C-alpha positions in Angstrom: -96.1 7.2 66.6 -97.1 3.9 68.3 -96.7 0.7 66.5 -99.5 -1.8 66.5 -99.7 -5.2 64.9 -102.5 -6.1 62.6 -101.3 -9.6 62.2 -103.5 -12.6 63.0 -102.8 -14.2 66.3 -103.1 -17.5 64.5 -99.7 -17.0 62.7 -96.8 -19.0 63.9 -94.2 -17.5 66.1 -91.5 -17.8 63.5 -93.6 -15.4 61.3 -94.4 -13.1 64.2 -90.7 -12.7 65.0 -90.3 -11.1 61.5 -93.7 -9.5 60.9 -94.6 -7.9 64.3 -96.1 -4.6 63.2 -92.9 -2.5 63.2 -90.9 -4.6 60.8 -90.6 -1.5 58.6 -91.3 2.2 59.2 -94.7 3.1 57.8 -93.7 6.8 57.3 -90.7 6.2 55.1 -90.7 2.5 54.2 -87.3 2.0 56.0 -86.6 -1.6 56.7 -86.3 -1.2 60.5 -88.0 0.9 63.1 -86.2 4.3 63.5 -84.2 5.1 66.6 -86.0 8.1 68.1 -83.1 9.6 70.0 -85.1 12.3 71.7 -85.8 13.1 75.3 -88.9 15.3 74.7 -91.4 15.9 71.9 -92.9 19.2 70.6 -96.6 19.7 71.3 -98.4 21.6 68.6 -101.5 21.9 70.7 -101.2 21.6 74.5 -104.9 21.0 74.7 -104.4 17.8 72.6 -101.0 16.4 73.7 -99.4 13.9 71.4 -99.0 10.2 72.3 -95.4 10.8 73.4 -94.3 13.8 75.4 -91.3 12.7 77.3 -89.2 9.6 76.7 -89.3 8.3 80.3 -93.0 8.0 79.9 -92.9 6.7 76.3 -90.7 6.6 73.3 -91.7 5.4 69.8 -88.8 3.0 69.5 -89.5 1.6 72.9 -93.1 1.3 72.1 -92.3 -0.8 69.0 -90.3 -3.2 71.3 -93.0 -3.3 73.9 -95.7 -4.1 71.4 -93.3 -6.8 69.9 -92.8 -8.7 73.1 -96.5 -8.5 74.0 -97.4 -10.0 70.6 -94.9 -12.8 71.1 -96.1 -13.7 74.6 -99.8 -13.2 73.9 -100.2 -10.6 76.5 -102.1 -7.3 76.7 -99.2 -5.0 77.3 -95.4 -5.1 77.2 -92.8 -3.0 79.0 -89.1 -2.5 78.4 -86.6 -1.9 81.2 -82.9 -1.1 81.7 -82.1 -4.6 82.7 -83.7 -8.0 83.6 -83.4 -7.1 87.3 -85.1 -3.8 86.7 -88.1 -5.6 85.1 -88.2 -8.2 87.9 -87.9 -5.7 90.8 -90.5 -3.5 89.2 -92.9 -6.4 89.1 -92.4 -7.2 92.7 -93.1 -3.6 93.6 -96.7 -4.2 92.8 -96.8 -5.7 96.3 -97.2 -3.6 99.4 -95.8 -3.7 102.9 -97.2 -6.6 104.9 -97.7 -8.8 101.8 -96.2 -12.3 101.4 -94.9 -14.0 98.2 -94.0 -17.6 97.5 -90.9 -17.9 95.4 -89.0 -20.8 93.6 -86.2 -21.8 96.0 -83.4 -22.1 93.4 -84.2 -18.7 91.8 -81.6 -16.6 89.9 -79.0 -15.1 92.3 -79.8 -11.5 91.4 -83.5 -12.1 92.2 -82.5 -13.8 95.5 -80.3 -10.8 96.4 -83.2 -8.4 95.6 -85.7 -10.3 97.7 -83.5 -10.9 100.7 -81.7 -7.6 100.9 -84.1 -5.0 99.4 -87.7 -6.3 99.4 -87.4 -7.7 102.9 -86.6 -4.1 104.2 -90.0 -3.1 102.9 -91.8 -5.5 105.2 -92.6 -7.9 102.4 -92.2 -11.5 103.4 -90.7 -14.2 101.2 -91.0 -18.0 101.4 -88.6 -20.0 99.2 -90.1 -23.4 98.3 -89.3 -26.3 96.1 -91.8 -25.7 93.3 -91.4 -29.1 91.8 -93.6 -30.2 94.7 -97.1 -28.6 94.5 -97.8 -29.6 98.0 -94.9 -27.5 99.3 -96.3 -24.5 97.4 -99.8 -25.0 98.9 -98.3 -25.4 102.4 -96.5 -22.1 102.1 -99.9 -20.2 101.8 -100.5 -17.6 104.5 -103.4 -15.2 105.1 -101.2 -12.3 103.7 -99.9 -14.2 100.6 -100.4 -12.1 97.5 -98.2 -13.6 94.8 -96.4 -16.6 93.5 -93.1 -16.2 91.6 -91.9 -19.0 89.4 -88.7 -19.6 87.5 -88.8 -22.6 85.2 -86.5 -24.0 84.2 -84.7 -22.7 87.2 -81.2 -21.3 87.2 -78.8 -23.1 87.3 -80.2 -26.6 88.3 -83.0 -26.4 85.7 -85.7 -27.7 88.0 -89.2 -27.7 86.4 -92.3 -26.1 87.9 -95.7 -27.1 86.6 -96.9 -23.7 85.5 -100.5 -24.7 84.8 -100.9 -26.5 88.2 -99.4 -23.7 90.3 -101.3 -21.0 88.4 -104.6 -22.8 88.7 -104.1 -23.1 92.5 -103.0 -19.5 92.8 -106.1 -18.3 91.0 -108.3 -20.2 93.5 -106.7 -18.0 96.2 -106.7 -14.8 94.1 -102.9 -14.6 93.9 -100.8 -12.7 91.4 -98.6 -15.1 89.4 -95.3 -14.2 87.8 -92.8 -16.3 85.7 -89.2 -15.6 84.7 -89.2 -16.9 81.1 -85.6 -16.0 80.3 -84.4 -19.6 79.6 -87.2 -20.6 77.3 -88.3 -17.3 75.7 -91.7 -17.0 74.1 -90.3 -19.2 71.3 -90.5 -22.3 73.5 -92.8 -21.3 76.4 -95.7 -18.9 76.7 -96.9 -18.8 80.3 -99.6 -16.2 79.7 -101.4 -18.9 77.7 -101.4 -20.9 80.9 -103.0 -18.1 82.8 -99.9 -16.4 84.3 -100.3 -12.7 85.1 -96.8 -11.4 84.4 -94.0 -12.8 82.3 -90.5 -11.5 82.8 -87.3 -11.7 80.8 -83.7 -10.8 81.1 -83.7 -9.8 77.5 -79.9 -9.5 77.8 -79.9 -13.2 77.2 -81.6 -15.1 74.4 -83.8 -12.3 73.1 -80.9 -10.0 72.5 -78.7 -12.9 71.7 -75.4 -11.1 70.9 -73.9 -10.1 74.3 -74.2 -6.4 73.3 -77.3 -5.1 75.1 -78.5 -5.0 78.7 -82.3 -5.1 78.8 -85.4 -6.4 80.7 -88.9 -7.0 79.5 -92.3 -7.6 81.3 -95.6 -8.6 79.7 -98.9 -8.3 81.5 -101.8 -10.7 80.8 -104.5 -8.0 81.3 -104.6 -4.2 80.7 -105.3 -3.7 84.4 -102.1 -5.4 85.4 -100.3 -3.6 82.6 -101.5 -0.2 84.0 -99.9 -1.1 87.3 -96.6 -2.0 85.6 -96.7 1.2 83.5 -97.3 3.3 86.6 -94.2 1.8 88.3 -92.1 1.9 85.1 -92.8 5.6 84.7 -92.5 6.4 88.4 -89.2 4.6 88.9 -87.8 5.7 85.5 -86.0 2.3 84.9 -86.7 2.4 81.1 -84.7 1.1 78.3 -83.0 3.7 76.0 -84.0 3.9 72.3 -80.7 2.6 70.9 -80.8 -0.5 73.2 -84.5 -1.0 72.2 -83.4 -1.0 68.5 -80.6 -3.5 69.2 -83.0 -5.8 71.0 -85.5 -5.6 68.2 -82.8 -6.6 65.8 -81.6 -9.5 67.9 -85.1 -10.8 68.4 -85.7 -11.2 64.7 -83.3 -14.1 64.6 -84.5 -15.8 67.8 -86.1 -18.8 66.0 -83.0 -19.6 64.0 -80.7 -19.2 67.0 -82.8 -21.2 69.4 -83.3 -24.1 66.9 -79.6 -24.4 66.2 -78.5 -24.1 69.8 -81.1 -26.6 71.1 -80.0 -29.3 68.7 -76.4 -28.8 69.8 -77.3 -28.8 73.5 -79.2 -32.0 73.2 -76.1 -33.7 71.8 -73.8 -32.2 74.4 -76.2 -33.2 77.2 -76.2 -36.8 76.0 -72.4 -36.9 75.7 -72.0 -35.6 79.2 -74.6 -37.9 80.6 -72.7 -40.9 79.2 -69.5 -40.0 80.9 -68.5 -41.7 84.2 -66.5 -38.7 85.4 -69.6 -36.4 85.5 -71.5 -36.4 88.8 -74.8 -35.1 87.3 -76.2 -33.4 84.2 -79.2 -31.1 84.4 -81.1 -30.6 81.2 -84.9 -31.0 80.7 -84.3 -32.6 77.3 -82.9 -35.7 78.9 -85.4 -38.5 79.6 -83.7 -39.0 83.0 -84.5 -35.4 84.1 -87.2 -35.6 86.8 -89.1 -32.8 85.3 -88.9 -33.9 81.6 -92.5 -34.9 81.2 -93.9 -31.8 82.8 -91.5 -29.6 80.8 -92.5 -31.2 77.6 -96.2 -30.6 78.3 -95.7 -26.8 78.7 -92.8 -26.0 76.5 -92.1 -26.9 72.8 -88.3 -27.2 73.3 -85.7 -28.0 76.0 -83.6 -24.9 75.3 -79.9 -24.4 75.1 -78.7 -24.2 78.7 -77.5 -27.1 80.7 -75.6 -27.6 83.9 -73.2 -30.4 84.9 -71.3 -31.3 88.1 -67.7 -32.3 87.6 -67.4 -33.4 91.2 -65.4 -30.7 92.9 -64.5 -27.0 92.9 -60.9 -27.8 92.1 -61.9 -29.7 89.0 -64.4 -27.1 87.9 -61.8 -24.4 88.0 -59.4 -26.6 85.9 -62.1 -27.0 83.3 -62.7 -23.2 83.3 -58.9 -22.6 82.9 -58.6 -25.1 80.0 -61.6 -24.5 77.7 -60.6 -22.6 74.6 -63.9 -22.0 72.7 -66.6 -20.8 75.2 -66.4 -17.5 76.9 -65.8 -18.0 80.7 -68.2 -15.3 81.8 -71.4 -14.3 83.5 -74.6 -14.4 81.4 -75.9 -16.8 78.8 -78.1 -17.0 75.6 -75.6 -15.5 73.1 -74.3 -16.5 69.7 -71.1 -17.5 71.4 -71.1 -20.3 74.0 -70.6 -19.2 77.6 -69.4 -21.4 80.4 -70.2 -20.1 83.9 -69.4 -21.0 87.4 -72.6 -20.3 89.4 -70.9 -20.5 92.8 -68.9 -17.3 92.2 -70.9 -15.8 89.3 -74.7 -15.9 88.9 -75.3 -17.1 92.5 -72.5 -15.4 94.4 -75.2 -13.5 96.4 -76.3 -16.7 98.0 -74.4 -17.9 101.1 -72.5 -21.2 100.7 -75.0 -23.1 102.8 -78.0 -21.8 100.9 -76.3 -22.6 97.6 -75.6 -26.2 98.6 -79.1 -26.7 99.9 -80.3 -25.8 96.4 -77.9 -28.1 94.6 -75.5 -25.4 93.5 -72.4 -27.3 94.4 -68.8 -26.2 94.1 -68.4 -28.6 91.1 -71.4 -27.2 89.2 -70.8 -25.6 85.8 -73.4 -24.0 83.6 -73.0 -24.2 79.8 -75.0 -21.9 77.5 -74.5 -23.4 74.0 -74.0 -20.9 71.2 -73.9 -21.3 67.4 -70.4 -23.0 67.1 -70.1 -26.5 65.6 -71.1 -28.8 68.4 -68.3 -31.3 67.6 -65.8 -28.6 68.2 -67.4 -27.7 71.5 -67.4 -31.3 72.6 -63.8 -31.8 71.6 -62.8 -28.7 73.5 -64.7 -29.8 76.6 -63.1 -33.3 76.3 -59.6 -31.9 76.4 -60.5 -29.5 79.3 -62.0 -32.4 81.3 -58.9 -34.5 80.8 -56.4 -31.9 82.0 
């Protein structure tokens, strides 16, 4: 069966996270949506096929998740994919050979790799621009431009794009707009409410929240765009399995509590780092000194729980990574445990050294995803690591 929400759109997101239409199974009263571990479905009457016939095309557990994210983002349709990159690459495949797309210059490394080594082979042109400057976005327009892809805050330098301004301009030129909303999640930022056509998530991160599921989500603003994504999802077969859908649903229920706790800790950590003389730079939109702080505050209800900081050199960065004791030193972010990453060799390894440095991803840059540990313990741990 499909799950649909009868809840009022006026309810706050904290309530929607718990009461989303599939919070319990309507057939049995079970306190969570069942895992429909089935590849195919019996058809009593082939003249009147059921809603689900084959799990690549649709599965009741996946449908519950897809309706859930659509509700949270305020979109018409949601779709679940096997990874964040599966969702992102599927959205780009709406484009056709000969099209041109404008992209945030300091985009996630996996997205950069897909655009520069896969999509370019399909004769789709890419322009990377600094989207903190609307004039640069406008200047990148070509006769064959079909889409604008935003990532805000960007990964890992947390630059801010004015979603409303870029989207308004894009609509004037009939361009498709897409936003990677992984860092903020719908809890803090809902781009569809600003007119964006497609919102994308690496749900592996904050939405899942427990470092135990790989998943991607896409939400379409209109049924028509949703139909395009559905056609690609079914055709490519890059769907999320029912057990992972169930894990993601479970993780999303605690999103509000996790985001609130981690954001408070991150604000304290950012301030502590910002006051140190031995830190070259701190990137966090919750700091008043952040150049995009005002724009970010106008379009997001929180600053999130990821920050980056430059310790001055690759040698010192590696010493910090060797000496921290609490955070995982790992790829990824957005989990209950803190994760310290080295973008130069992890998330943005796909970028050449020259490209990385042009985008501010220096050898001394570290990215800290703050989890649910006590922030005083995290600061004490980082203090000793910085002193080594």
